[in-house]
C-alpha positions, 0 to 999 in steps of 0.5 A: 500500499505504501508504494501505491500511496507514493506513486500517486501522491495521495499522501504527498499532497498537502493542501495549505495556504501557508508555507509547507513544513520542513521545506527548504527555501522557496526559490526565485528566478526569472520567469519563463514560459509559453506565449500567453493569450488574451482571452478577450480577444483570442490572440497572443499577449505580452500584457495579460494572463502572462508567466509572471502571474504564475509567481506573483504570490496571488491565487486570483491571477493566472497564466494561460498559454495561447497554444492549447497543448505542450505549454509551460511556466517556469524559472530560470534559477541562474544556477543549479538547485537541487529540487525538494518540493513543488507546489501549484494552484489551479486557475479560479474558474470552473474548469480550474480544479481539473486543469491541473491533473496530470500536469508535469513538473520538470528540471533541466540545464538546457533553456530549451528543456531538451534535457528535461526530466520529470521531478513530479506528476500531479494525479489529483485535481487541484483546490481553488484558493489553495496550494498543493504540495509534493515532495521531490525525489531527485538528486540532479541539480537543475538551473531551469524548472518549469510546470507543464500544463496537461494536454488541451488546457492552455496550462492555466495555473494561478501559482507555481512554487519550487523549493530547493537548495543550491548544488550540482547534485548528481544522478544517483536518483532520478524520478520515475513516473511509476515502478515501470521504466520511464521513457522521455522524448524531448524534441528540438523547438518541442516539435510534436512527431507528425508522420512516419517519414520525417524524423525529428531531432531528439534527446531520449532518456530512459530512467529505470531501477527505481531512478538509479539507472539513466540512459540519455542519448541524442537521436530522433523520433517520429510516428510509426505504424499504419492504422495505429497511427491514427488513434489519438494515442500515437505510436513512436519510432525512436532512433538513437545516433549510436547504438544503445542497449536499453533496459534488459533488451539483448539487442544493441541497436539504434532503432526501437519502437513504442507501441501505443495499445490505444485499442487494447485496454489490457495494455499487454496483448502483445506481451501475451502473444510474445509469451505464446511464441516463446513457449512454442520455441520461435527462433527469434521473438521480439523484445518487449517491455511495458514503460511509461512515456513522456513527450516534451513534458506531456505524459502520453501513457503506458506503452510498449518498448520493443525492437524494431524488427530489423536484421541485426544481432539479437534481432532477425537472425540473418546475415545483413547483405551488402550491395556487392552481394549480387551473385553466387551464395552472397545473393541467397541471403540474408533477407527480411520480407513482410507479406504486407497489405500496405506494400504498395505504400512502400518503396521497396516491394512487390507483388507476387505472381498469385497476387500477395504484396510483399515489402522488402525490409532488408536490404534497406530501400536505399541499398537494395540492388536489382539483382537482389530484389529480382532474386527474392521476388523470383524465389518467393514466387517459386515458393508460392507456385510450388505450394499451388503445385499438384506436386507440392507434397513431394519431400524433394521438389515440393514447397517444403524444400523452400519453407521451414514448416516448423516455424510456419506452424509455430507462427500459425499456433500464436495466430491461433491461440491469440485469435488474431484477425491480422495474422495474415494481414501482416507476416514477416518472413526471413531467408538465411544465406545458403539456406533454401528456406523461408522462415516465418516470423517474428510475430507481430501486432496483436492489438486486435487479438484475444477477443478484441475484434467485434468482426470476429467476436465471438472467436471461440463459438467458431468451428474454423480456424480464425484465419478462415473466417470470412471477417479476418484479414489477409493481404492479397491471397496470402489466406489461400497460400495458408490454406494450401499448407494447412489444409491441402497438405496431408501431413500438415495435421500430423506436424500440428498435432506434434508440435501442439502436443510438445508445447502443451507438454512443456507447460502451456496451458489456459492457466499458465497464460492466465498466471502471466497476465496476473503477474503483468497486471499487477506489475502495470497497476500504477501505470494503467491507472495513469494511462486511463487518466490520460485516455478516459476510454474504459467506458467507451468502444474504440478501434474494433472493441466487442465491449467496454467493461468499465474498469481495467480489472474487467479488461483483464478478466475478459482476456483471461477468460478467452485464453482458458476457453481458447486453449481448450478450443485449440486441443479440440480442433487439433485433436489433442487430449492431455489424458489420453495414452496411445493413438490419438486419432488424427487419422480417419482410419485407425492404424496400428503400430505394426502396419506402419513401414518407418517411424520416427520417435521425438521426446516432448522437447521436439528432439529426435530420439529413435527411428526404426524401419518396420514395427516399433518397439518401445523396449529401447525407450526410457519411461516418458511421454513420446510423439511418434510419426510414421509413414504407412506403405501407402504413403499416408502419415500417422502421428501417435502419442505413446507413454512408456511405463 
């Protein structure tokens, strides 16, 4: 309970007209801030409602800015001070009390506040005619301090106070908004990112480990995404000038994404999907971490800091190509592509021979050569055509020689467990050098997943896979290609059952995923409360929401109920019975072990442990659960689970 009180300032705020007790000296300096407004004319003003009013000691005067958002009032203290306390009082009008909620106090040592860090975030309404105070826990000294008004409030504050002591201070403890890491983006001239083509010069700061770990580096920022960019809460891409390794990320890289989760009111659907991807064994799963985001002094909400999907160490595991790689083995990889419904809006893209739009993500737009583009287009067409061919089932000439079926099915399972209607609207694939196969992954974009799309709700009432549902999305004819692999290839059912059985045996269950959700719901509790103060949508259907529960707890319960039902649905659909022994019946005609000419035996970890021609004997196997795959004399495949006691 103490942490929650500290984070939300419930105990820290003291309402009083008098000087706060045991405070350091009240600081004075040169008033600075945004241009004021004359409400009588609606024009900019230098004579009324000015920054000086916020420091005149009078609660019946006020500062109001001409621009509605990202505006502020503060002090140039002349030299550095360690701030220990702040005070504020709202403008005396009918909106005043609410217009100080989610205001940000910041300190900086550059007059343009490019290096600003938070001192305190207000979380309560103010009291007209009274001062509110809060202690500050930040060890760095600042020359410049300011109060940034909340969004769309014209700042509108009657009085602002700062207390502290002269000193350089240090970086032993900076202020973190909640227990989650705080990501701060300060742009040159406080320019707000406005599209995904123009990068804005920025200073990027990440505060973590209860304020004791600080990463600060120059870089750039811009918007990112497609549909997500249209929401009021914007997604961002940040790019450091030099490679950085923030928080506990495995990659050291320049580019990182900040996922906005506007329509996902659990704020964790991507995290759940990535956890399923890890449990199913995908080669690369994007890094993800919930964070609080501040842009130019304005609190933006709870986001997810993720990898940028790109080739590199700790990211997509292929060789990064050079412009000289135009022949021989060097031309074969590595490539990163995206089956992408928005591909036509990209610079480097193609449409396959059967109507699938594909964006080439790597090599980069400005580095890819004609030879490289021709190669990857031709090779994708070859894979696609093989899957359509009547000979696709051949182990030596069919599509499986060009597609890694393991990664395809891992990706398929994540899409179906999550019920993601966008699984094949955007699908990443990569090809390694000197490797004939495309690998499917990483998984991405799950804001509509886990029962969050009214066009496919209720998912678990359907008998078909979600990708087959009429209202699910597909980039061109990608859904037809998937159908060829999942349905038309008679071996896929056995491969899918084998993988699902292994994953379930290794611990994936409805309850394990619910435990994961509960863990992160507790971890994000303080942040989600602030997020929904900033974005008051818990009672409103946004994006494609099928429901609005009215509370964060209700949103979490909605997802947990879906997960329990979905795992059981998948068991039934795939043909997995965790309590069964012997043949688990994926074939319409039962086959005995003796009828199969060749067997391969795998442990629950997916490793081959035994193979034999003829009748399978279990005497050489240790006690345990095994998945066995066989090919009958008439070329039919059979998959069986056995328990050796």
